[in-house]
C-alpha positions as CSV (number, residue, x, y, z in Angstrom):
1,X,95.0,134.3,26.2
2,X,95.6,130.5,26.5
3,X,93.1,128.1,28.1
4,X,95.2,127.5,31.3
5,X,95.3,131.2,32.1
6,X,91.6,131.6,31.4
7,X,90.8,128.9,33.9
8,X,92.9,130.6,36.5
9,X,90.9,133.8,36.0
10,X,87.5,132.0,35.6
11,X,86.0,133.3,38.9
12,X,86.5,136.3,41.1
13,X,87.8,134.2,43.9
14,X,90.4,132.5,41.7
15,X,91.5,135.8,40.3
16,X,91.9,137.2,43.8
17,X,94.0,134.3,44.9
18,X,96.2,134.4,41.7
19,X,96.8,138.1,42.0
20,X,97.6,137.8,45.7
21,X,100.4,135.4,44.8
22,X,101.5,137.4,41.7
23,X,105.3,138.1,42.3
24,X,105.2,141.9,42.1
25,X,102.2,141.9,44.6
26,X,103.7,139.3,46.8
27,X,107.1,141.0,46.9
28,X,105.5,144.4,47.9
29,X,103.1,142.9,50.5
30,X,100.1,143.8,48.4
31,X,96.9,141.7,48.8
32,X,93.8,141.7,46.7
33,X,91.1,141.5,49.4
34,X,88.0,141.7,47.2
35,X,86.9,141.2,43.6
36,X,83.1,141.3,43.0
37,X,81.6,138.2,41.5
38,X,80.7,140.2,38.4
39,X,84.2,141.9,38.3
40,X,82.6,145.3,38.7
41,X,84.8,146.3,41.7
42,X,87.9,145.3,43.5
43,X,89.9,146.3,46.7
44,X,93.6,146.1,47.1
45,X,95.5,146.6,50.4
46,X,99.1,146.9,51.4
47,X,100.5,146.7,54.9
48,X,103.7,148.4,55.9
49,X,106.7,146.1,56.2
50,X,110.5,146.5,56.2
51,X,110.6,145.5,52.5
52,X,108.1,148.2,51.3
53,X,109.2,151.1,53.6
54,X,111.6,153.8,52.3
55,X,114.4,155.5,54.1
56,X,112.2,158.0,55.9
57,X,109.8,155.4,57.2
58,X,106.9,155.7,54.8
59,X,105.5,153.4,52.1
60,X,107.8,153.2,49.1
61,X,106.2,155.1,46.2
62,X,106.7,152.3,43.7
63,X,104.8,149.9,45.9
64,X,101.9,152.4,46.2
65,X,101.8,152.6,42.4
66,X,102.1,148.8,42.1
67,X,98.9,148.5,44.1
68,X,96.8,150.1,41.4
69,X,98.8,149.4,38.2
70,X,97.1,146.4,36.6
71,X,93.6,146.5,38.1
72,X,91.5,148.4,35.5
73,X,93.1,146.5,32.6
74,X,92.4,143.2,34.4
75,X,88.8,144.1,35.3
76,X,88.2,145.2,31.7
77,X,90.0,142.4,29.8
78,X,90.6,139.3,31.9
79,X,87.2,139.4,33.5
80,X,85.7,139.4,30.0
81,X,83.6,142.5,30.8
82,X,84.4,143.5,27.2
83,X,85.1,140.1,25.8
84,X,87.9,138.5,23.8
85,X,87.1,140.8,20.8
86,X,89.0,143.7,22.5
87,X,92.6,144.7,23.0
88,X,93.2,146.4,26.3
89,X,96.6,147.8,27.4
90,X,97.8,150.3,30.0
91,X,98.8,153.4,28.1
92,X,100.0,155.8,30.7
93,X,99.8,156.7,34.4
94,X,100.8,159.4,36.8
95,X,100.8,159.4,40.6
96,X,100.3,162.4,42.9
97,X,101.6,161.8,46.4
98,X,99.4,163.7,48.8
99,X,100.8,162.8,52.2
100,X,103.2,160.2,53.5
101,X,101.6,156.7,53.6
102,X,102.1,154.7,56.7
103,X,100.4,151.5,58.0
104,X,97.8,149.7,56.0
105,X,96.8,151.5,52.8
106,X,93.8,150.6,50.6
107,X,92.7,151.3,47.0
108,X,89.2,150.6,45.6
109,X,88.3,150.2,42.0
110,X,84.8,150.4,40.4
111,X,83.9,149.6,36.8
112,X,80.2,150.2,36.2
113,X,78.1,148.5,33.5
114,X,77.5,152.0,32.1
115,X,81.2,152.6,31.7
116,X,81.7,149.3,29.9
117,X,78.8,150.1,27.6
118,X,80.3,153.5,26.8
119,X,83.6,151.8,25.9
120,X,81.8,149.2,23.7
121,X,79.9,151.9,21.9
122,X,82.9,154.1,21.3
123,X,85.0,151.3,19.9
124,X,82.2,149.4,18.0
125,X,83.6,150.6,14.6
126,X,87.1,149.3,15.4
127,X,88.4,152.7,16.6
128,X,90.5,153.1,19.7
129,X,89.5,154.7,22.9
130,X,91.7,156.0,25.7
131,X,89.5,155.8,28.8
132,X,90.8,157.4,32.0
133,X,90.3,156.7,35.7
134,X,91.5,158.2,39.0
135,X,92.2,155.8,41.8
136,X,92.7,157.1,45.3
137,X,94.8,155.4,48.0
138,X,93.8,155.9,51.6
139,X,95.5,155.1,54.9
140,X,93.8,153.4,57.9
141,X,92.4,156.7,59.2
142,X,90.8,157.5,55.9
143,X,93.3,160.1,54.9
144,X,94.2,160.4,51.2
145,X,97.7,159.3,50.6
146,X,98.0,159.3,46.8
147,X,95.9,159.7,43.6
148,X,96.8,157.7,40.5
149,X,95.6,158.8,37.1
150,X,95.4,155.8,34.7
151,X,94.9,155.9,30.9
152,X,94.1,152.7,29.1
153,X,94.2,151.9,25.4
154,X,91.1,150.0,24.2
155,X,90.3,148.9,20.7
156,X,87.9,146.3,19.2
157,X,89.9,143.7,17.2
158,X,89.4,143.8,13.5
159,X,87.9,140.8,11.7
């Protein structure tokens, strides 16, 4: 990662502001409303607008997925929770739509120190790990709208 990009992501507040103006987020009406100072948690919200509503008047499924797509990779890699000695990529994902999403929807992410330590230990010898997370998206009344299952690829760099 080049020095300019690292400066943009140097603090939680800067990261939140940059992500909220990230074109895919901006275009879908997605806002990062919180990133913890230690990058252990984040919250993403999306209001319902004409440009992210489908034909039947609910949130477009692609926008619901976009809310959660990069967050675990970013919390692990860009926040240096693991450090620059690691390669972190999104490997796969699936989304289960539970009920129609309307109004403001919210997703919360948590990455504990214990989970980061587990990843470090499992990849210490240069092997790869495919950690998994489930992320739930809720509407304003607290009803579950969708559940996204994410799989990342994590490997410690050789050398």
